[in-house]
N, C-alpha and C positions, 0 to 999 in steps of 0.2 A: 504494500500500500504506500501511497505517496507520503512523504514526510513533510512536517512543518517545522519552522525555526521559531524559537521563543527567546529573542533577545540574546542570542549567543549561548543559551543553555543547550543541553542535549536535545536533539531534534525529537519532536513528538509525532506520533502516528496521527494522521488525519482521520477524523471521524467520518464515516459514510452515513448519509441521511437519505432515507426514502420517505416519501409521503405515503401514508397507508389509508386507502379508501376502499370503498365497495360500492357497486352499482345498486344500492338499496338505500332505504330511508334511515333505518336504525342500524348503524354499523356496530360500534363498540360502546356507544353512549345512547342507548335507545331512549326516546322521549324528548330529545332536544329539538325535534321538529316543531314543538310548541314554542320554542324560544324565538322571539322576533329576529334575533341575530343569525339564525341558522337558515341555510339554503338547501338542506338535504332533500327537500321535497321536489327540488327542481332538477334532480339527476336524470329525469327522463327527457330533459331538454338538452340538445347538443351544446348550447351556449354555456351551460354549467361546466362542462368538461373543457371547453376552449378557454374559458376564464381561469379555471384551475391550472391548466397547463401553462398559461402565460405567467401566473403568479409563481409557480414552482421554478420555471425557467429564470425568472427574475432573481430568485434566491439561490440559484445554482444547486438545486436539490438533485441528488444523483438520479433518482428514478421515482416514478409514481407506481407504487405496488398495489395492484388491484386484486383483492380476494374474490372468491366466488363460492357458491354452494348450489346444490342441485335439488334441494328439497327443503321444506319447512321443518322447523324444530318442534316435534310433537311429543317430546318426552315429558315435559311439564304437564302434570295432571292428565297425562296419557292422551292428549288431544292437541290439535293444531290451533285451537281457537285463540289462545292468548298470543301466540306467535303472530297471527294475523291482526288481532285487535291492537297490539302494541307496536306493530310494524317492526318487529324484531328480526331484522334481516329478511324482511318480506315486504313487498314483492322483490324479485331479483331480475334485472335485465342483463343481457350478454355484455361482459366487460370488453370484449375484443372490438366491438363495432365502433366506438368513438375514437379508437387509437389513431386512425388515419387523419382525422380532423385535428387531433392534438399534435400529431407529428408535423402537420402542415404549418402550424403557427410557432413551432419551436425548432431549435437545431441541436440542442445539447441534452435535453431531458430524455431519459430512458424510460421504458415501460415494462413492468413485470406483471404478467397476467397469469392468474390461476386457471388451469384447465385440467380436467380429470382424465386419467387413462381408462376409466371405467365406462364412459358414456359415448365414445366414438372410436371408430377404428383408426389405427395408427396412420394409415395412408392419408386420411382426411386431415388429421391434426398436423401431420408433417407439411401438407400443402398450405394450411392456414398460417402456420408460423413462418414458413419460407416467404409467403406473400407479405406478411407484416414486416419481416426483416428487410425485404426489398424496399417497401414503401416508407420505412422509417430510416433508411440508410444504416441499418444494423443496430438500431436502438431497442431491440426486443429481448426480453427475458421471459422464461417460462417457469412458473411455479408448479412443479410436478405434484399433482394431487391424486393420491391413491393409497388406501390402507392395505390393499392386496399386493404386498411387495414382491412376492415371487412372480406374479403375473406382470407387475409393473417393470420388473427387471428385464423380462423378455421383451416387453413393449419397448423399452429403451433401446435394446439391441436392434430392433427393427428400425427405429427412428435414426439411429446412428448409421445404419446401412443406407437409408434413404438420403439423409442429409450429407453424410461424409463420403459414402462409397459409390453412389450411383453415377455421379458426374465427375469427369476429369476437369481440372481447372482450364484446360485449353479446348473444351468441347465447343466453344463458340468460335466459329470460323469467320463468319461475316464476309464471305467471298461473293461479291455482287456479280463478278464476271461469270462465275460458274453456277450462280443461283443456289448457293449453299450457305445457310446460316449456321446450322448445327451439324456436327459430325456424329452420326449415330454410332460409329465405332468407339466413340469416347464417352458414351452414355451407357453404363452397365445395367443389365437386367439383374436385379438382386433377387435372391431366392431365400425364403425363410420358411421352414416347416418345423414348428416347435410344439410344445405342450399346449400353449394357449392360443397361438396365432399361426396362420398360414398366409403367405404372401409371395407372389411372383410378379414383379413389375419393375419398371424404371420409375424413378422419382419424376413426377410430372412438372416439377418446378426447377428451374436452373439454380445453381448455387447462389445464395444470398450473401450479403457482406460477411456475416458471421458463420454461414452454413448452419451450424447448430446454435439455437438461441442461447443466451446466457441462462444457466440452469440453477433455479432456486428449488429448495425442498423444505417443507415444513414438518416439524415434529422431531422428538428426541426419544421415542420409544426404542426398544432394543432393535426391532426390525427396521424402524425408520432410520436409526443411527447407522446401521450397516449399509442401508440403501444410500444414505447421504454421503457416507465415506467413499462410496464407489462412484456416485454420479454427480452429486451436488457441487456447484461452485460457490453457492451461498446458501445459508440455512436460516430460516425464519423461526425464531423461538419465542415462547411467551412464558413468563413466570413472574411471581410477585417478589422474588428475592434473587440477587446475584448468587447467593450461596446455593440455591436450588439448581441454578444453571451450570455452575462451574464444573462439577464432576461430569455432567453429561457432555459438555463441550469438549472437555479434556479427553473423554472416551472417543468421541468422533474424530478428533485430530489424531489420536493414537492409532485408531483403526485405519485412517487414511494413510498415515505414514507407513504402517505395516504393509499396505498395498502398493507402496512405491510413490505415493503422492507427497508433495510438500504440504505439511499440515497447515502452514500459514496461508496457503492458497485458498482454503475454504473460509469464506468470510461469513461471520455470524451476525445477524441482525436481530435485535430484541425489540419486542413491542414496548413502546413508551408513549405515554400521553402527557404532553407538556401543557400546563396552564400558566402562561407567562404574562406578567404585568411589568410595568416600569419599576415598581417596587414590590416587595413581598406583600405589603398590605393590599395593593391593587390586585395582585394575583389571587389572594385569599378571597377578596370580594367577588372576583370572577368565578371562583370555585363555588362559593355559596350561591351565587346566582344560578349556576348550572344545576345545583342540587334541587332548586325549586322546580325544575322541569324534568328531572330524571324520572324514568319509568322503572321503579323497583321490580315490578312484575316482568317487564321486558328483559331486565338483566337476569332474572332467575330463569326465564325461558332460554336465554342463551347459555347460561351455565349448565342447565339440565341437558340441553341439546349437545353440548360439547363433551360432557362427561358421561352421559348415559345414566345420570342419577336424577330421579324425579324428586327434587328437593322439597316439593310440596308435601311429601309423605314423611319427612323427617322432623322430629320435634325441634323446636326453634333453637334450643341450646345444646343439642346433642352433637357430638363430634361426627363429622362426615368421614367415611372411610371408603377405601377402594371396593370393599364388599357391597357397598350400596349401589354400585353400578351393575345394571342387569342387561345392558344392551351390547350386542356383539359388534355394532358399528360405531361405538364410541371412539373419540379421538384419544388414544391411549396416553399420549404425551401430555395432553391437556388435563386429563383426569389425574395423572400423577402429579402434575404441577400444583393442582388445586386440592390435593389431599395430603400434600407434603408441608409440614409446618416449618417455621423459621423464627428467628428473633423478631422479624417484622410482624408475623402472624403466628402466634404460638398455638392456635387451634382454629380449625375450620368448622364453623357451625352455620346453619341456615341464617342465623342473625348476622354473622360476620359477612357471609356472602351477600346478603341483602344490603348491607351497608356499602359494599364495594362494587357490586356487579354492574350497577347502572352507569358508571362513569369509568371508561377505560377498559372495559371487558375483563376485569380482574387483573390486568397487567399493572405495572407501576404507573403512578400518576405523579408527575413532578410539578409542584405548585410553588411559584415564587418569582423573584426578579430574574433577569437573564443570568446573573451571577449565581444565584441559588440553584436554578435549574441546570446550568452548565456544570456546577459542582457535582450534582447528583448523576448526571450523565457520565462524567469522568470517573465517578466511583464505580458505576456499573462496568465501564470499560476495563478498569483496573481489577476489580474483584471477580468478574465473571469471564474475563478474556474474550469479550465480544469485540466486533470491529465497527459496529454502528447500530442504528436504530431504524425500525419502521415506526414513524411518528404517526400515531393515531390522533384523532381530533375529538374535541367536545362539540364545538360548533364549526361548521364549514361555510365559508372559507376562513372564518375568524381565527381559529387556532393556527392555520397555516400562515395567515397574515402576520400573526404575532411571532411565529418562527422566523419568517423572512425579515421582518422589520426589527425585531428585538433580540432574538436568540442567536441567529447566525452572526451578527456583528460581534457579539460577545465571544463566540467560539473562535472567530477570526482573530480577535484581540489576544486570545490565548495561544494562537499558533496551531490550533488543532482543526482548522477548517480552511480549505484552499481559498486564496484571494481571488476575487473576480477578475477575469481577464477579458477585455473587450475584443481582442483579436485572436482568441483561441481557435484551434483547429477542432472541429467537431469529432468526437470519438464514438465508437460503437459502445454498446452496453458493456461488453467485456473489456474494452479498452479503458473505459472509465474506472473500472475496478482494478485492473492489472497494469494499466499504463499503455501509452501510445505504442502501436505496433502489435498488440496482442488482441486481434479481432477474432481469431479462431481458437478452438480448444487448446489448452496447454498440452505440451508433449507428454506430461505425466498423468493426464486424464485418461480414464478408461476408454472414452469415446474416440481418442486419437488413434487407437489400434484399428479403427474402421476406416481410416482415411484411404482415399482412392488408390494411392500408390503402395499401401500396405496390404490392403484387402486382396485376397487371392481366390481364384476360381479353380475347382477341382471336379472333373467329371460332370461338368454342367451345373454343379452346385457351388455356391459361393461360400468359402470358408475363410475365416479370419483368425489371426492369432488370438484375438480376444475371446472367440468362442471356446478356446481350449484353456483360457486362463481360469484360475481358481477364483470362485466368487468370494467377495469380501464377507 
């Protein structure tokens, strides 16, 4: 990661900041739609996304990270009614569609989009992300969403074959005299017959600036950590305490190193909701104002949906445990994070969850002046070994405006955020994280073993060195 100087002191690591949003009304602070300062009900209008992109570009934010979900949260009281009633991540529109419009009004902002390997075949997903990578000049990242990690691992192999193996870099001939634009001999027909998927095709889209989009992965369960150590370039995590995260992050980095990857190349982003004022007192007033509009039930709906725990059935002051979760499709890492105690939260009860769930989605909330919030962010960086934050909002665009106008100048003063450059050269999503010149997968990444010049055909079937490598 890029380094910053602090008045001659030892150079400091630059913090990476993503804005965290979702194409829905109640993201991690349900109920704020009632707040006159909030614009979240306008997300079904394209202008909301254009205005947000312009704001984030102004602040030199690394990326807009867009979460997604494919169904309503019906664990709370065993029905969907309160999810709908409180607009708790309901309804949900497709986050990929506004990307082209946002890319058209920016040149440096990257976009991380959640998409599930469960709901569409790999051929179609590969086509969509190649298209977006072309249209954004390489500013696309993909948050790989799937709890079925064995199937997802095979899914990833197919995508690497399509993105990395199918097309040679010199497949474009553009020979007007002989009426030849592409050379079919340089576009390989990939073959995959596996346990979960079967595919025989050429990739229908020519290589985009990054080929493979920058790869995010969320979750720190045992299976998720192994998957991340193998595939992820960045990991999105959520916990209420850096002490909860530290051993999980250390395990992912250790596993990645054992697989031959540079452990520092995996960038870890933690959820963080900043409430910033010009003074601590002003920020506290903003927090109190937000509490007036917070939907406690909406927050409990989200907690129950993430953990598989119907919190409505647990006595108000009884400890919540892992055994309370009865759903097979719970988010294991979220359940673990919110049933693990720490100095900050010595016990998890429905009363504690109700107090915290409606603002920030149970993640940390930093309230204070720019200096106070920056201190807290540096503490998380130091204690948990993270690289940056997915900054959630209380009100939109208000929280992001405070980040751009108040918080980032403080981070720059400390030498931990890059200075704004008017004449900078736009970078790809991967280049923004790893540095200029690194638009493709790093050589130590598993997907690099599928590159066109490495991938080999035998007896009509394509075989790669990667297919014989031991899984992480």
